[in-house]
DRENMAR-26137 format. One record per residue (C-alpha): residue number from 0; x, y, z. Coordinates in Angstrom, 3 decimals, padded with zeros to 6 digits. Example, Ala and Ser with C-alpha at 12.3 -4.5 7.8 and 13.67 -1.06 7.14 Angstrom:
<rs>
{r 0; {012.300; -004.500; 007.800}},
{r 1; {013.670; -001.060; 007.140}},
</rs>
This chain:
<rs>
{r 0; {000.000; 000.000; 000.000}},
{r 1; {001.220; 003.550; -000.745}},
{r 2; {001.003; 004.742; 002.855}},
{r 3; {002.907; 001.747; 004.134}},
{r 4; {005.542; 002.183; 001.425}},
{r 5; {005.986; 005.844; 002.375}},
{r 6; {006.348; 004.937; 006.022}},
{r 7; {008.871; 002.277; 005.128}},
{r 8; {010.966; 004.707; 003.103}},
{r 9; {010.871; 007.327; 005.871}},
{r 10; {014.206; 007.409; 007.758}},
{r 11; {014.146; 006.453; 011.381}},
{r 12; {014.607; 009.158; 014.063}},
{r 13; {018.010; 007.692; 014.958}},
{r 14; {019.288; 008.050; 011.411}},
{r 15; {018.029; 011.618; 011.245}},
{r 16; {019.732; 012.449; 014.532}},
{r 17; {023.025; 010.957; 013.363}},
{r 18; {022.900; 012.969; 010.156}},
{r 19; {022.323; 016.203; 012.074}},
{r 20; {025.146; 015.449; 014.534}},
{r 21; {027.651; 014.595; 011.817}},
{r 22; {026.616; 017.635; 009.808}},
{r 23; {027.173; 019.953; 012.794}},
{r 24; {030.451; 018.236; 013.633}},
{r 25; {031.697; 018.799; 010.108}},
{r 26; {030.805; 022.461; 010.283}},
{r 27; {032.465; 022.794; 013.693}},
{r 28; {035.605; 021.077; 012.451}},
{r 29; {035.721; 023.336; 009.418}},
{r 30; {035.217; 026.449; 011.545}},
{r 31; {037.876; 025.250; 013.976}},
{r 32; {040.333; 024.656; 011.159}},
{r 33; {039.722; 028.145; 009.790}},
{r 34; {040.113; 029.689; 013.238}},
{r 35; {043.384; 027.842; 013.856}},
{r 36; {044.688; 028.992; 010.479}},
{r 37; {043.806; 032.602; 011.311}},
{r 38; {045.487; 032.361; 014.712}},
{r 39; {048.613; 030.932; 013.112}},
{r 40; {048.626; 033.738; 010.531}},
{r 41; {048.241; 036.447; 013.180}},
{r 42; {050.962; 034.853; 015.291}},
{r 43; {053.279; 034.672; 012.291}},
{r 44; {052.692; 038.349; 011.414}},
{r 45; {053.145; 039.422; 015.047}},
{r 46; {056.342; 037.364; 015.400}},
{r 47; {057.801; 038.941; 012.272}},
{r 48; {056.863; 042.425; 013.510}},
{r 49; {058.354; 041.717; 016.934}},
{r 50; {061.574; 040.463; 015.367}},
{r 51; {061.781; 043.480; 013.063}},
{r 52; {060.952; 046.098; 015.726}},
{r 53; {064.410; 046.176; 017.414}},
{r 54; {066.081; 046.638; 014.029}},
{r 55; {063.604; 049.375; 013.135}},
{r 56; {064.209; 051.201; 016.433}},
{r 57; {067.962; 050.778; 016.015}},
{r 58; {067.871; 052.319; 012.546}},
{r 59; {065.672; 055.166; 013.808}},
{r 60; {068.051; 055.691; 016.773}},
{r 61; {065.250; 055.284; 019.307}},
{r 62; {066.109; 053.851; 022.724}},
{r 63; {063.391; 054.489; 025.292}},
{r 64; {064.259; 051.348; 027.247}},
{r 65; {066.884; 053.185; 029.301}},
{r 66; {067.264; 056.430; 031.237}},
{r 67; {070.513; 058.363; 030.914}},
{r 68; {071.523; 060.773; 033.674}},
{r 69; {074.025; 063.402; 032.574}},
{r 70; {075.607; 066.701; 033.574}},
{r 71; {075.552; 069.505; 031.023}},
{r 72; {078.038; 072.351; 031.362}},
{r 73; {078.980; 075.564; 029.558}},
{r 74; {082.638; 075.164; 030.513}},
{r 75; {083.810; 075.400; 026.878}},
{r 76; {080.979; 077.519; 025.526}},
{r 77; {082.888; 080.763; 024.970}},
{r 78; {086.188; 079.220; 023.923}},
{r 79; {084.915; 076.426; 021.668}},
{r 80; {081.177; 076.926; 021.298}},
{r 81; {080.540; 073.560; 022.934}},
{r 82; {078.047; 072.351; 025.517}},
{r 83; {079.688; 069.396; 027.214}},
{r 84; {077.603; 066.421; 028.344}},
{r 85; {078.939; 063.889; 030.838}},
{r 86; {077.088; 060.688; 031.676}},
{r 87; {076.460; 059.809; 035.331}},
{r 88; {074.597; 056.553; 034.783}},
{r 89; {072.443; 054.614; 032.334}},
{r 90; {069.708; 052.427; 033.825}},
{r 91; {066.723; 050.491; 032.453}},
{r 92; {063.702; 052.763; 032.502}},
{r 93; {061.707; 050.060; 034.303}},
{r 94; {064.333; 050.088; 037.076}},
{r 95; {064.045; 053.844; 037.568}},
{r 96; {060.231; 053.987; 037.344}},
{r 97; {058.969; 050.715; 038.794}},
{r 98; {055.281; 051.583; 038.918}},
{r 99; {053.619; 050.405; 035.688}},
{r 100; {051.220; 053.346; 035.534}},
{r 101; {053.849; 056.074; 035.774}},
{r 102; {056.205; 054.089; 033.519}},
{r 103; {053.579; 053.995; 030.776}},
{r 104; {052.876; 057.686; 031.344}},
{r 105; {056.565; 058.598; 031.105}},
{r 106; {057.039; 056.607; 027.893}},
{r 107; {053.962; 058.171; 026.317}},
{r 108; {054.969; 061.717; 027.244}},
{r 109; {058.536; 061.029; 026.123}},
{r 110; {057.325; 060.276; 022.615}},
{r 111; {055.164; 063.398; 022.649}},
{r 112; {058.066; 065.549; 023.836}},
{r 113; {060.378; 064.243; 021.130}},
{r 114; {057.801; 064.780; 018.396}},
{r 115; {056.910; 068.293; 019.598}},
{r 116; {060.570; 069.448; 019.511}},
{r 117; {060.242; 070.648; 023.132}},
{r 118; {062.331; 068.179; 025.143}},
{r 119; {061.082; 069.240; 028.586}},
{r 120; {059.131; 066.149; 029.582}},
{r 121; {058.137; 067.031; 033.154}},
{r 122; {056.049; 070.018; 032.063}},
{r 123; {053.602; 067.535; 030.507}},
{r 124; {052.818; 065.831; 033.820}},
{r 125; {050.300; 066.692; 036.500}},
{r 126; {051.392; 068.532; 039.655}},
{r 127; {051.417; 065.392; 041.796}},
{r 128; {053.115; 063.252; 039.141}},
{r 129; {055.793; 065.918; 038.696}},
{r 130; {056.784; 065.675; 042.332}},
{r 131; {056.948; 061.876; 042.479}},
{r 132; {058.805; 061.578; 039.164}},
{r 133; {061.383; 064.216; 040.148}},
{r 134; {061.765; 062.746; 043.642}},
{r 135; {062.425; 059.336; 042.101}},
{r 136; {065.086; 060.863; 039.853}},
{r 137; {066.597; 062.683; 042.846}},
{r 138; {067.044; 059.393; 044.707}},
{r 139; {068.892; 057.815; 041.792}},
{r 140; {071.063; 060.894; 041.279}},
{r 141; {071.862; 061.253; 044.976}},
{r 142; {072.999; 057.634; 045.138}},
{r 143; {075.797; 058.531; 042.680}},
{r 144; {077.381; 060.575; 045.483}},
{r 145; {076.456; 058.194; 048.300}},
{r 146; {079.726; 058.075; 050.302}},
{r 147; {080.327; 061.795; 049.814}},
{r 148; {077.180; 062.600; 051.803}},
{r 149; {078.654; 060.868; 054.854}},
{r 150; {082.097; 062.415; 054.373}},
{r 151; {080.604; 065.886; 053.990}},
{r 152; {078.409; 065.412; 057.040}},
{r 153; {081.449; 064.521; 059.156}},
{r 154; {083.340; 067.579; 057.851}},
{r 155; {081.578; 069.665; 060.512}},
{r 156; {083.140; 067.567; 063.282}},
{r 157; {086.655; 067.088; 061.999}},
{r 158; {089.131; 068.713; 059.647}},
{r 159; {088.065; 068.034; 056.090}},
{r 160; {088.256; 069.474; 052.618}},
{r 161; {084.766; 068.429; 051.543}},
{r 162; {082.525; 071.167; 050.167}},
{r 163; {079.151; 071.156; 048.456}},
{r 164; {077.207; 072.687; 045.598}},
{r 165; {073.580; 072.901; 044.541}},
{r 166; {072.500; 071.368; 041.250}},
{r 167; {069.164; 071.437; 039.443}},
{r 168; {067.775; 068.683; 037.265}},
{r 169; {064.814; 067.890; 035.074}},
{r 170; {063.649; 065.110; 032.765}},
{r 171; {063.906; 065.458; 028.982}},
{r 172; {063.373; 063.451; 025.838}},
{r 173; {064.545; 064.591; 022.429}},
{r 174; {066.506; 063.603; 019.371}},
{r 175; {069.169; 065.700; 017.690}},
{r 176; {068.770; 065.539; 013.923}},
{r 177; {072.068; 067.264; 013.142}},
{r 178; {075.324; 065.470; 012.381}},
{r 179; {078.773; 066.332; 013.699}},
{r 180; {080.192; 063.287; 015.465}},
{r 181; {083.421; 061.548; 014.570}},
{r 182; {085.792; 058.786; 015.648}},
{r 183; {088.421; 060.673; 017.708}},
{r 184; {089.360; 063.086; 014.888}},
{r 185; {087.203; 065.212; 012.540}},
{r 186; {088.566; 063.450; 009.449}},
{r 187; {086.800; 060.254; 010.576}},
{r 188; {083.141; 061.318; 010.717}},
{r 189; {080.309; 058.960; 011.561}},
{r 190; {078.884; 059.649; 008.126}},
{r 191; {075.427; 058.903; 006.782}},
{r 192; {072.754; 058.477; 009.412}},
{r 193; {074.615; 060.522; 012.011}},
{r 194; {071.727; 061.597; 014.228}},
{r 195; {071.305; 061.627; 017.968}},
{r 196; {069.495; 058.931; 019.912}},
{r 197; {065.969; 059.532; 021.111}},
{r 198; {066.341; 058.813; 024.787}},
{r 199; {064.906; 059.822; 028.169}},
{r 200; {067.520; 061.866; 030.018}},
{r 201; {067.849; 063.265; 033.512}},
{r 202; {069.676; 066.510; 032.752}},
{r 203; {071.577; 068.063; 035.655}},
{r 204; {073.267; 071.491; 035.804}},
{r 205; {074.989; 073.597; 038.421}},
{r 206; {072.521; 076.069; 039.918}},
{r 207; {074.826; 079.083; 039.692}},
{r 208; {075.527; 078.231; 036.074}},
{r 209; {071.808; 078.060; 035.333}},
{r 210; {071.299; 081.449; 036.959}},
{r 211; {074.022; 082.961; 034.757}},
{r 212; {072.386; 081.506; 031.640}},
{r 213; {068.980; 082.825; 032.720}},
{r 214; {070.366; 086.317; 033.404}},
{r 215; {072.332; 086.464; 030.165}},
{r 216; {075.760; 086.420; 031.799}},
{r 217; {076.433; 083.169; 029.919}},
{r 218; {075.448; 083.249; 026.256}},
{r 219; {076.600; 081.663; 022.968}},
{r 220; {079.848; 083.031; 021.477}},
{r 221; {079.702; 085.559; 018.632}},
{r 222; {081.486; 083.071; 016.382}},
{r 223; {078.592; 080.631; 016.768}},
{r 224; {078.329; 077.133; 018.148}},
{r 225; {080.788; 074.341; 017.402}},
{r 226; {078.216; 072.542; 015.246}},
{r 227; {074.475; 071.963; 015.071}},
{r 228; {074.626; 069.214; 017.673}},
{r 229; {076.003; 071.646; 020.244}},
{r 230; {073.474; 074.230; 019.125}},
{r 231; {070.741; 071.703; 019.953}},
{r 232; {072.347; 071.156; 023.360}},
{r 233; {072.388; 074.895; 023.941}},
{r 234; {068.666; 074.981; 023.196}},
{r 235; {068.145; 072.389; 025.947}},
{r 236; {070.266; 074.444; 028.357}},
{r 237; {068.363; 077.599; 027.425}},
{r 238; {064.990; 075.921; 028.019}},
{r 239; {066.298; 074.550; 031.310}},
{r 240; {067.322; 078.079; 032.333}},
{r 241; {063.844; 079.341; 031.415}},
{r 242; {062.268; 076.780; 033.753}},
{r 243; {064.791; 077.714; 036.451}},
{r 244; {064.017; 081.436; 036.087}},
{r 245; {060.296; 080.691; 036.213}},
{r 246; {060.705; 078.599; 039.352}},
{r 247; {062.934; 081.193; 041.001}},
{r 248; {060.426; 083.956; 040.257}},
{r 249; {057.648; 081.832; 041.705}},
{r 250; {059.628; 081.087; 044.862}},
{r 251; {060.763; 084.637; 045.597}},
{r 252; {058.032; 086.713; 043.972}},
{r 253; {060.627; 088.196; 041.618}},
{r 254; {063.736; 087.219; 039.710}},
{r 255; {065.924; 088.502; 042.542}},
{r 256; {067.382; 086.693; 045.546}},
{r 257; {064.843; 087.295; 048.287}},
{r 258; {063.394; 084.412; 050.269}},
{r 259; {061.114; 086.431; 052.551}},
{r 260; {057.981; 085.788; 050.516}},
{r 261; {058.328; 081.984; 050.379}},
{r 262; {056.452; 081.376; 053.627}},
{r 263; {053.691; 083.812; 052.605}},
{r 264; {052.598; 081.842; 049.551}},
{r 265; {049.839; 079.322; 050.205}},
{r 266; {049.414; 075.968; 048.468}},
{r 267; {045.932; 076.936; 047.276}},
{r 268; {047.229; 079.993; 045.447}},
{r 269; {050.071; 077.939; 043.988}},
{r 270; {047.615; 075.398; 042.598}},
{r 271; {045.413; 078.107; 041.093}},
{r 272; {048.256; 079.940; 039.399}},
{r 273; {050.332; 076.937; 038.407}},
{r 274; {050.923; 076.377; 034.722}},
{r 275; {052.469; 073.485; 032.836}},
{r 276; {056.020; 074.815; 033.096}},
{r 277; {055.850; 075.416; 036.850}},
{r 278; {057.503; 072.911; 039.204}},
{r 279; {059.265; 071.117; 036.343}},
{r 280; {062.696; 071.071; 038.025}},
{r 281; {064.126; 070.033; 041.377}},
{r 282; {067.304; 070.803; 043.332}},
{r 283; {069.964; 068.406; 044.576}},
{r 284; {072.725; 068.907; 047.145}},
{r 285; {076.011; 067.496; 045.821}},
{r 286; {079.017; 067.182; 048.187}},
{r 287; {082.481; 066.853; 046.695}},
{r 288; {086.129; 066.671; 047.846}},
{r 289; {087.849; 070.007; 047.283}},
{r 290; {091.507; 070.822; 046.862}},
{r 291; {093.422; 071.187; 050.144}},
{r 292; {094.252; 074.825; 049.501}},
{r 293; {091.316; 075.714; 047.258}},
{r 294; {091.967; 078.116; 044.392}},
{r 295; {094.149; 080.453; 046.390}},
{r 296; {096.743; 080.126; 049.090}},
{r 297; {094.293; 080.151; 052.007}},
{r 298; {093.202; 076.794; 053.407}},
{r 299; {089.498; 075.976; 053.172}},
{r 300; {089.139; 073.887; 056.322}},
{r 301; {087.098; 076.469; 058.217}},
{r 302; {083.875; 075.145; 059.724}},
{r 303; {081.648; 077.587; 057.834}},
{r 304; {082.924; 076.162; 054.554}},
{r 305; {081.696; 072.687; 055.487}},
{r 306; {077.963; 073.374; 055.454}},
{r 307; {075.471; 073.313; 052.608}},
{r 308; {074.877; 076.845; 051.365}},
{r 309; {071.792; 077.917; 049.448}},
{r 310; {073.568; 079.947; 046.809}},
{r 311; {070.559; 081.171; 044.843}},
{r 312; {067.284; 081.294; 046.693}},
{r 313; {068.473; 082.670; 050.015}},
{r 314; {071.905; 084.207; 049.563}},
</rs>
């Protein structure tokens, strides 16, 4: 009978279920294979990019993995048109700034500073971040003179030739595009690709020297700078002196040397009036062993010479 034949040809529920299961399994296997292929492709592209990134950064002269602390001085500015830079230490940036939040912030602002051609990095931070970043730098800088702090401290109790000076420092990030380096002698230049390294630097300068730059007592020679690299360094020194002059004016109420108004300024007024370039530098006391007879014939072992003197703000 037709009805019985139709029922006989109708697949059983078990067969139907098996067909559905195998069909879904095939689709799942196909989707899984495609997904695995995509993951492998992404991993391959990422691995190639990761392998190529160090070479790319090397060729671009970018090294933001370390922090370089250096002293800049105008010692040979008038005679040679040079701004000398002497390295104090080079440390991994993650060792200097251990907190992941502030590390990411520093790296981000470092890139922005370098791209904007204004190397002063600290001026891009908030008031609170400025303090903690500069205080962290101060600890690392101060450790460079660790035994001298003890020796200088004992100079008040016993005969000693240790003296001290005040230095200022700030954080910068820039890249000099000009050439001018060579291997020992000028007839062996670095050649093509001679550009500075983009790096985070803790720049430190003598406070009296900064004051002379800010007041115009120290200025570039009439003959010009030694080369464009030293001109770029002078621009950093000049910007540093601007921040110093701004901070000095804020501390004393003028560009002079009066400390009487420091205690009269309240934190609330400071916060209201503060701008990006305020509080972008910090001071550091640096003890050092002096010559036995100083610059002249008189000995310098008097007790009053063995104390830290505030040569700018309160002299």
